[in-house]
C-alpha positions as CSV (number, residue, x, y, z in Angstrom):
1,M,30.1,-23.6,-2.6
2,W,31.7,-20.5,-4.1
3,T,34.7,-18.2,-3.0
4,A,34.1,-13.9,-4.1
5,D,36.9,-14.5,-6.3
6,E,35.2,-17.1,-8.6
7,I,31.9,-14.8,-8.2
8,A,34.0,-11.3,-9.6
9,Q,36.2,-13.6,-12.1
10,L,32.4,-15.3,-13.4
11,C,30.8,-12.0,-14.0
12,Y,34.2,-10.3,-15.5
13,E,34.6,-13.3,-18.0
14,H,30.4,-12.8,-18.8
15,Y,31.0,-9.5,-19.4
16,R,34.5,-9.9,-21.6
17,I,32.4,-12.8,-23.4
18,K,28.6,-12.2,-23.7
19,L,28.0,-8.4,-23.6
20,P,28.9,-6.6,-27.0
21,K,31.5,-3.4,-27.7
22,Q,28.0,-1.3,-27.8
23,G,27.4,0.4,-24.5
24,K,31.0,-0.2,-22.6
25,P,33.4,2.4,-22.3
26,E,35.2,4.1,-24.8
27,P,38.8,2.5,-24.1
28,N,40.8,5.0,-22.2
29,R,38.5,7.9,-21.8
30,E,35.5,5.8,-20.2
31,W,35.0,3.4,-16.9
32,T,31.8,2.3,-16.2
33,L,30.1,0.0,-12.9
34,L,29.1,-3.3,-13.3
35,A,26.5,-5.6,-11.3
36,A,25.1,-8.7,-11.9
37,V,23.2,-11.6,-10.1
38,V,24.5,-15.3,-10.4
39,K,22.6,-18.1,-9.4
40,I,23.9,-20.9,-7.4
41,Q,22.5,-24.0,-7.8
42,S,23.7,-27.3,-5.3
43,S,23.0,-30.8,-6.5
44,A,20.5,-32.7,-4.5
45,Q,22.2,-35.0,-1.4
46,D,21.2,-38.1,-0.2
47,C,21.9,-39.3,3.2
48,D,24.8,-41.4,2.4
49,T,26.6,-39.0,0.6
50,S,26.7,-35.9,3.2
51,D,30.6,-36.7,3.1
52,K,31.1,-35.8,-0.2
53,A,31.8,-32.6,-1.3
54,V,28.5,-30.7,-2.8
55,Q,28.2,-30.0,-6.7
56,V,27.4,-26.3,-7.2
57,T,26.8,-24.9,-10.5
58,K,27.1,-21.3,-11.4
59,E,25.6,-18.9,-13.6
60,V,25.5,-15.3,-14.6
61,V,21.5,-14.9,-15.2
62,S,21.7,-10.8,-15.2
63,M,24.0,-8.5,-15.5
64,G,23.7,-4.5,-15.3
65,T,26.5,-1.6,-16.4
66,G,25.9,2.3,-15.4
67,T,26.9,5.5,-13.8
68,K,23.7,7.5,-14.1
69,C,20.5,8.6,-13.2
70,I,17.9,11.5,-14.9
71,G,16.7,14.1,-13.0
72,Q,13.4,15.0,-11.5
73,S,12.4,17.1,-14.6
74,K,13.0,14.6,-16.8
75,M,10.7,11.6,-15.1
76,R,7.6,10.9,-17.2
77,K,4.4,8.8,-16.1
78,S,4.2,6.8,-18.7
79,G,6.8,4.8,-17.2
80,D,9.0,4.0,-20.4
81,V,12.0,6.1,-18.8
82,L,14.7,4.6,-16.3
83,N,15.2,6.7,-13.4
84,D,17.9,5.4,-12.1
85,S,20.8,3.8,-14.1
86,H,23.4,2.9,-11.9
87,A,24.7,-0.7,-12.4
88,E,23.2,-2.2,-8.9
89,V,19.6,-1.1,-10.4
90,I,19.7,-1.9,-13.7
91,A,21.1,-5.7,-13.0
92,R,18.4,-5.7,-10.4
93,R,15.8,-5.0,-12.5
94,S,17.3,-7.8,-15.8
95,F,16.8,-10.1,-12.6
96,Q,13.1,-9.2,-12.7
97,R,12.7,-9.8,-16.2
98,Y,14.7,-13.4,-15.8
99,L,12.4,-14.4,-12.9
100,C,9.3,-13.6,-14.9
101,H,10.4,-15.5,-17.8
102,Q,11.4,-18.1,-15.2
103,L,7.3,-17.6,-14.0
104,Q,6.4,-17.9,-17.3
105,L,8.1,-21.4,-18.0
106,A,6.5,-22.8,-14.5
107,A,3.3,-21.5,-15.4
108,T,3.1,-23.1,-19.3
109,L,5.2,-26.4,-18.6
110,K,6.8,-26.0,-21.1
111,E,10.5,-26.8,-19.6
112,D,12.3,-26.7,-16.5
113,S,12.3,-24.1,-14.5
114,I,13.8,-22.5,-10.9
115,F,10.4,-22.5,-9.5
116,V,8.0,-25.2,-8.0
117,L,4.6,-25.1,-7.5
118,G,3.9,-23.8,-3.9
119,T,1.1,-24.7,-1.4
120,Q,-1.0,-21.6,-1.9
121,K,-3.2,-21.6,-5.2
122,G,-1.5,-19.8,-7.9
123,Q,1.8,-19.1,-6.0
124,W,5.1,-20.6,-6.4
125,K,8.7,-21.2,-5.0
126,L,11.6,-21.5,-5.8
127,R,13.2,-25.2,-6.2
128,P,15.3,-26.2,-3.4
129,G,19.2,-25.9,-3.8
130,I,18.8,-22.5,-5.6
131,S,20.1,-20.1,-4.5
132,F,21.0,-16.1,-5.5
133,V,24.3,-13.8,-5.5
134,F,24.6,-10.1,-5.6
135,F,27.6,-9.1,-7.0
136,S,28.6,-5.3,-7.7
137,S,32.3,-4.3,-8.7
138,H,32.3,-1.1,-6.6
139,T,30.6,-0.4,-2.7
140,P,26.9,0.2,-3.7
141,C,26.5,4.3,-3.3
142,G,25.3,6.0,-0.4
143,D,25.8,4.4,3.2
144,A,27.9,1.8,2.5
145,S,30.6,3.6,0.7
146,I,30.7,5.9,3.8
147,I,34.5,4.4,4.0
148,P,37.3,4.7,6.8
149,M,40.1,6.5,5.7
150,L,43.3,5.0,7.0
151,G,46.6,7.0,7.3
152,F,50.3,7.7,7.5
153,E,51.3,7.0,11.2
154,E,53.1,10.4,10.9
155,Q,50.1,12.1,9.8
156,P,48.3,13.8,12.8
157,C,45.3,12.2,13.9
158,Y,43.8,11.2,17.1
159,P,43.5,7.5,17.6
160,I,40.0,6.5,17.7
161,S,38.1,3.0,18.7
162,R,36.2,0.0,16.0
163,D,32.9,0.9,16.3
164,W,32.7,4.3,14.8
165,V,30.9,2.7,11.5
166,T,28.2,1.7,13.7
167,N,27.6,5.0,15.0
168,S,27.1,8.4,13.8
169,P,30.3,10.7,14.4
170,V,28.8,13.6,15.2
171,E,25.1,15.3,15.8
172,A,23.7,15.9,12.9
173,S,23.4,19.8,12.2
174,G,21.4,21.4,9.2
175,N,22.9,25.1,9.9
176,L,26.2,24.5,9.2
177,K,28.1,26.1,7.0
178,T,30.7,24.5,4.8
179,P,34.0,26.1,5.0
180,E,35.2,27.5,1.3
181,K,37.9,24.6,0.5
182,K,35.5,21.9,1.5
183,K,33.1,23.7,-1.6
184,N,36.6,24.0,-3.4
185,C,36.3,20.4,-3.0
186,E,33.2,19.6,-5.0
187,D,34.7,21.3,-8.3
188,P,37.2,18.5,-9.9
189,D,39.2,21.0,-11.5
190,S,39.7,23.6,-8.5
191,P,43.1,24.2,-7.2
192,V,42.1,22.5,-4.2
193,T,41.3,19.2,-5.3
194,K,44.5,19.2,-7.5
195,R,46.2,19.5,-4.8
196,M,44.3,17.2,-2.9
197,R,44.7,14.7,-6.0
198,L,48.5,15.1,-6.0
199,G,48.7,14.4,-1.8
200,T,46.7,11.1,-1.8
201,P,48.9,8.3,-0.4
202,A,50.3,5.9,-2.6
203,R,49.1,3.1,-0.5
204,L,45.3,4.3,-0.8
205,V,45.9,4.3,-4.6
206,A,47.5,0.9,-5.0
207,N,44.4,-0.4,-2.8
208,G,41.7,1.2,-5.6
209,A,41.6,4.3,-3.5
210,A,41.1,6.9,-5.6
211,H,37.4,7.1,-4.6
212,R,34.9,8.7,-7.0
213,D,32.0,9.8,-6.8
214,K,29.5,7.1,-8.9
215,Q,27.7,10.3,-11.1
216,G,31.9,10.7,-12.3
217,G,34.7,13.8,-11.6
218,D,38.2,13.1,-10.8
219,P,39.1,11.7,-7.5
220,V,39.0,13.9,-4.3
221,A,40.9,12.9,-1.6
222,P,39.8,14.5,1.5
223,D,42.4,17.1,2.8
224,V,43.3,15.1,6.0
225,S,46.5,16.6,6.6
226,S,45.8,20.0,7.1
227,P,47.0,21.4,11.1
228,N,43.6,23.4,10.7
229,V,41.5,19.9,12.1
230,P,40.9,20.1,15.8
231,L,42.2,16.6,17.5
232,E,38.6,17.5,19.3
233,E,36.7,17.1,16.6
234,L,38.3,13.6,15.7
235,A,38.1,13.0,19.1
236,S,34.5,12.9,18.7
237,V,34.4,10.0,16.2
238,S,34.0,6.5,17.8
239,G,36.1,3.8,16.8
240,V,39.8,2.2,15.6
241,A,40.5,0.7,11.9
242,P,42.0,-2.5,11.1
243,C,45.4,-3.5,11.9
244,S,45.3,-0.4,14.6
245,M,45.7,2.0,11.6
246,K,44.4,5.2,12.2
247,V,40.8,6.4,10.7
248,V,41.9,10.6,9.8
249,D,38.8,10.6,7.4
250,V,36.2,8.8,5.3
251,Y,35.8,8.6,1.9
252,R,32.9,10.6,0.6
253,T,29.8,9.4,-1.0
254,G,28.1,11.7,-3.9
255,A,24.5,10.9,-2.8
256,K,23.4,13.6,-0.8
257,C,20.7,13.1,2.0
258,V,17.1,13.1,1.9
259,P,15.3,16.8,2.1
260,G,14.2,17.5,4.9
261,D,16.0,14.4,6.7
262,A,19.3,15.1,9.0
263,G,21.7,16.4,7.2
264,D,25.7,15.7,7.0
265,P,27.8,17.6,9.8
266,R,30.7,18.8,6.9
267,K,32.9,18.6,9.4
268,P,37.0,18.5,8.6
269,G,38.2,15.0,8.3
270,A,35.8,11.6,9.7
271,A,33.2,14.2,10.8
272,Y,32.2,15.0,7.4
273,H,29.2,12.5,6.9
274,Q,26.6,11.0,9.3
275,V,26.4,7.5,8.8
276,G,23.5,5.4,8.9
277,L,21.2,7.9,6.9
278,L,18.9,7.3,3.8
279,R,20.8,9.3,0.5
280,V,19.2,10.4,-2.6
281,K,22.0,10.4,-6.2
282,P,23.0,13.4,-6.9
283,G,22.1,15.0,-10.5
284,R,24.0,17.5,-12.4
285,G,21.5,20.9,-11.5
286,D,18.5,18.7,-11.6
287,R,17.7,17.1,-8.4
288,T,16.9,13.7,-8.8
289,C,13.9,11.1,-6.9
290,S,16.5,7.6,-6.9
291,M,17.3,6.5,-3.7
292,S,20.9,5.3,-3.3
293,C,21.6,1.6,-3.9
294,S,23.0,1.2,-0.5
295,D,19.1,1.9,0.2
296,K,17.8,0.2,-2.0
297,V,20.0,-2.9,-1.6
298,A,18.8,-2.8,2.2
299,R,15.3,-2.5,1.4
300,W,15.9,-5.9,-1.0
301,N,16.9,-7.5,1.7
302,V,13.6,-7.1,3.6
303,L,11.0,-7.0,0.3
304,G,12.9,-9.5,-2.0
305,C,14.0,-8.4,-5.4
306,Q,11.1,-10.0,-6.8
307,G,9.1,-6.6,-6.6
308,A,5.7,-6.1,-6.2
309,L,4.0,-7.1,-9.4
310,L,5.8,-10.9,-9.5
311,M,5.2,-11.1,-5.3
312,H,1.4,-12.1,-6.5
313,F,2.5,-15.0,-8.2
314,L,5.4,-16.3,-5.0
315,E,4.5,-17.7,-2.0
316,E,7.8,-16.2,-0.6
317,P,10.2,-13.5,-1.6
318,I,12.9,-14.2,-3.9
319,Y,16.1,-12.9,-1.4
320,L,19.3,-12.3,-2.1
321,S,21.7,-15.1,-0.1
322,A,24.7,-13.0,-0.4
323,V,27.0,-10.0,-1.7
324,V,30.5,-9.8,-3.5
325,I,31.9,-6.7,-3.6
326,G,35.0,-6.4,-6.2
327,K,38.0,-4.5,-5.3
328,C,37.7,-1.5,-4.3
329,P,37.7,0.9,-1.1
330,Y,36.0,-1.1,1.6
331,S,34.8,-1.2,4.8
332,Q,33.1,-4.5,6.0
333,E,31.2,-2.8,8.8
334,A,30.1,-0.1,6.6
335,M,28.6,-2.6,4.5
336,H,26.9,-4.5,7.4
337,R,25.7,-1.2,8.5
338,A,24.1,-0.2,5.1
339,L,22.9,-3.3,4.3
340,I,21.4,-5.0,7.3
341,G,22.4,-3.1,10.3
342,R,19.8,-0.2,9.8
343,C,17.1,-2.6,9.5
344,Q,17.9,-4.6,12.1
345,N,15.1,-4.4,14.6
346,I,12.1,-4.4,12.2
347,S,9.3,-6.4,13.2
348,A,5.8,-7.7,12.9
349,L,5.9,-8.2,8.8
350,P,4.2,-10.6,7.2
351,K,4.6,-14.3,6.9
352,G,7.7,-15.0,4.4
353,F,9.0,-11.9,4.9
354,G,12.0,-10.7,7.0
355,V,15.1,-9.1,7.4
356,Q,18.3,-11.6,5.7
357,E,21.2,-11.7,7.5
358,L,23.4,-11.2,4.3
359,K,26.6,-13.2,3.4
360,I,29.1,-10.2,2.7
361,Q,32.3,-10.2,1.2
362,Q,34.7,-8.9,-1.0
363,S,37.1,-10.5,-3.8
364,S,40.5,-9.5,-5.0
365,L,39.9,-8.8,-8.1
366,L,39.4,-5.7,-9.9
367,F,37.1,-4.7,-12.9
368,E,39.0,-3.8,-15.8
369,Q,36.8,-1.1,-16.7
370,S,36.8,0.3,-13.5
371,C,37.5,4.0,-12.6
372,C,40.6,3.1,-10.9
373,A,41.9,0.2,-13.6
374,V,41.5,2.6,-16.4
375,Q,43.0,5.4,-14.7
376,A,46.0,3.2,-14.1
377,Q,46.0,1.9,-18.0
378,R,45.8,5.5,-19.5
379,A,49.1,6.4,-17.4
380,D,49.6,10.1,-18.8
381,S,46.8,9.8,-21.5
382,P,45.8,13.6,-22.7
383,G,41.9,14.6,-21.8
384,R,39.7,14.0,-18.7
385,L,38.7,10.6,-17.7
386,V,34.7,10.3,-17.4
387,P,31.8,7.8,-16.5
388,C,30.4,5.8,-19.5
389,G,26.9,7.9,-20.5
390,A,25.5,4.5,-21.1
391,A,24.3,1.8,-19.6
392,I,23.9,-2.3,-20.0
393,S,20.7,-4.3,-19.4
394,W,21.8,-8.1,-20.1
395,S,18.8,-11.2,-18.6
396,A,19.0,-14.6,-19.3
397,V,15.5,-14.8,-21.3
398,P,15.8,-15.8,-24.8
399,E,14.1,-13.1,-26.6
400,Q,16.0,-10.1,-27.0
401,P,18.4,-10.8,-23.7
402,L,20.4,-7.3,-24.1
403,D,19.2,-4.0,-23.7
404,V,21.4,-0.4,-23.9
405,T,20.2,2.4,-22.9
406,A,21.6,6.1,-22.5
407,N,19.6,8.8,-20.6
408,G,17.2,6.4,-19.6
409,F,15.8,5.5,-23.4
410,P,17.3,3.1,-25.6
411,Q,20.7,4.0,-27.2
412,G,19.8,6.0,-30.4
413,T,16.3,7.1,-29.4
414,T,15.6,10.6,-31.1
415,K,13.4,13.6,-29.4
416,K,10.6,12.6,-32.1
417,S,10.4,8.9,-31.3
418,I,9.3,9.2,-27.8
419,G,6.6,7.5,-26.5
420,S,7.0,5.1,-29.1
421,L,7.0,1.4,-28.6
422,Q,10.9,1.4,-30.1
423,A,11.9,3.8,-27.8
424,R,10.9,2.0,-24.0
425,S,14.0,-0.1,-22.8
426,R,13.4,-3.2,-21.8
427,V,13.6,-2.9,-18.0
428,S,11.5,0.5,-17.6
429,K,8.6,0.1,-15.5
430,V,6.1,0.1,-18.6
431,E,7.8,-3.3,-20.6
432,L,8.2,-4.9,-17.2
433,F,4.1,-4.3,-16.5
434,R,3.8,-5.6,-19.5
435,S,5.8,-9.2,-19.6
436,F,3.8,-9.1,-16.4
437,Q,0.3,-9.2,-18.3
438,K,1.7,-11.5,-20.6
439,L,2.5,-14.0,-18.2
440,L,-0.8,-13.5,-16.4
441,S,-2.9,-14.0,-19.8
442,S,-0.8,-17.0,-20.0
443,I,-2.8,-18.3,-17.1
444,A,-6.3,-20.0,-16.9
445,E,-8.0,-16.8,-14.5
446,D,-9.2,-19.3,-12.5
447,M,-5.7,-20.4,-11.8
448,W,-4.8,-16.7,-10.5
449,P,-3.6,-16.7,-6.8
450,N,-6.6,-14.8,-5.2
451,S,-4.3,-10.9,-4.6
452,L,-5.5,-11.1,-8.4
453,R,-9.1,-12.4,-8.6
454,V,-10.8,-10.0,-5.8
455,Q,-11.4,-6.9,-7.7
456,K,-11.0,-6.1,-11.2
457,L,-7.1,-4.1,-11.7
458,H,-6.3,-2.4,-14.3
459,T,-3.3,0.3,-13.9
460,Y,0.3,-0.4,-12.8
461,Q,-0.1,1.3,-9.8
462,E,-3.4,-0.7,-8.9
463,Y,-1.7,-4.9,-9.3
464,K,1.0,-3.1,-7.4
465,Q,-1.3,-2.0,-4.5
466,A,-3.5,-5.7,-4.8
467,A,-0.2,-7.4,-3.5
468,S,-1.4,-6.9,0.2
469,T,1.7,-9.2,1.8
470,Y,4.2,-6.6,-0.1
471,Q,2.6,-3.8,0.5
472,E,2.3,-4.6,4.5
473,A,5.8,-5.2,4.7
474,W,6.8,-2.3,2.8
475,S,4.8,-0.2,5.0
476,A,6.3,-1.8,8.4
477,L,9.8,-1.4,6.2
478,R,8.9,2.7,5.8
479,K,7.4,2.9,9.2
480,Q,10.2,1.3,11.8
481,A,13.1,2.1,9.8
482,F,12.8,4.4,6.2
483,G,10.5,7.2,6.9
484,S,11.9,9.4,4.6
485,W,12.1,6.9,1.9
486,I,11.5,9.4,-1.3
487,R,8.3,7.8,-3.0
488,N,6.9,8.8,-6.3
489,P,3.9,10.2,-6.7
490,S,1.3,8.2,-7.2
491,D,-0.1,9.9,-10.8
492,Y,3.5,8.4,-12.0
493,H,1.9,4.6,-11.7
494,Q,-1.3,5.2,-13.2
495,F,-0.6,3.9,-17.1
496,E,-2.3,0.3,-18.3
């Protein structure tokens, strides 16, 4: 039906043609990440034409760029700031705008929608033949980005077996002290980091490997050639990389383990991280409450992308059928573990919910404004390469499809205007809630689903909690797999 390169090319073209210059990285100085949702629609086939090729149309219906998230101290109880502006999260929130608009079309019968009436009163379901593919120019931050690093044969390392990515390399230890050298690695301008950067194998760079934290910073290639790395430590890691190459280290993720949960061993080489853990995105001195993109995509793979509010109007969750990743450091095993494997054994989910067996593929096409591509283009340009501070949201909706933000607010927002209607992103919680309320008001009350008619609801929190099947599924997911998930206090959801 489609290839990974076709999906990537479609998204890159959409980015170049449909998105304006505003919010895009400054040439040769900034980079960003890109994510999108692509609608796949296949033509209905009669029985006697089953041998013919199925006609497929592909359309980008939402897109997001961004690399930042705000610290806990900048969160607001009014729901008018974007806590997390990583590309994957912006693309998903933009997708929710698109779904809400499509439900509006279905409810008002104005024109064709992706939804048709379901069997339950006041609920809809996807038309047959429609599915959605999620694209990201880079592996999601967090668990999916803990990727085996292959070294030269002459590098001293212990041969290890392939299944290392599905098992934690070592037991977690909360009281392990980080060697001074590793602490220095976290400072992009330290002599240690600079020395390691110069020593990054050319083959890894050619594969898009100068791996960077999504929050920014210079490349950090872990020091794997040190003679001080004990062989027994590498031997404790179980697994062998493809093509009999030796795993000498792992790419680091900037996402931190959830406070109070098991921590990273931070040992030299491949034992630095513990895989499979929930993680939070790093802040710049101010701790964030935003879970990693790996964790969020894994959650969407169980609960759907529509969220609690739109679940009121849907007979079944809206799942992604596939995830495509652009050219970057990549591991199929790590992606499967992070997005599917951690939730594989969840049981007792409500009807319609389930762990989806996502199709996961990688494209060979590099995003032109990715960190690696910009680094290659700028050659010896002066100044430091930095992540773009803006985030772009685009939705396939007729009214104001574009939204450009910085620090969680529309770009150009002044301190004085914060709190006004003009200072709200169209994909902020409060604005998505407003779109939901608009949808609700366009439907006669006697046609509302039962979940909205049993009691009088007022706040964002009340409407979310009233989506009982969604909340039941979320509860099962937390109890069985994601128990340490950070949840914002309920007073951050009391706006109307």
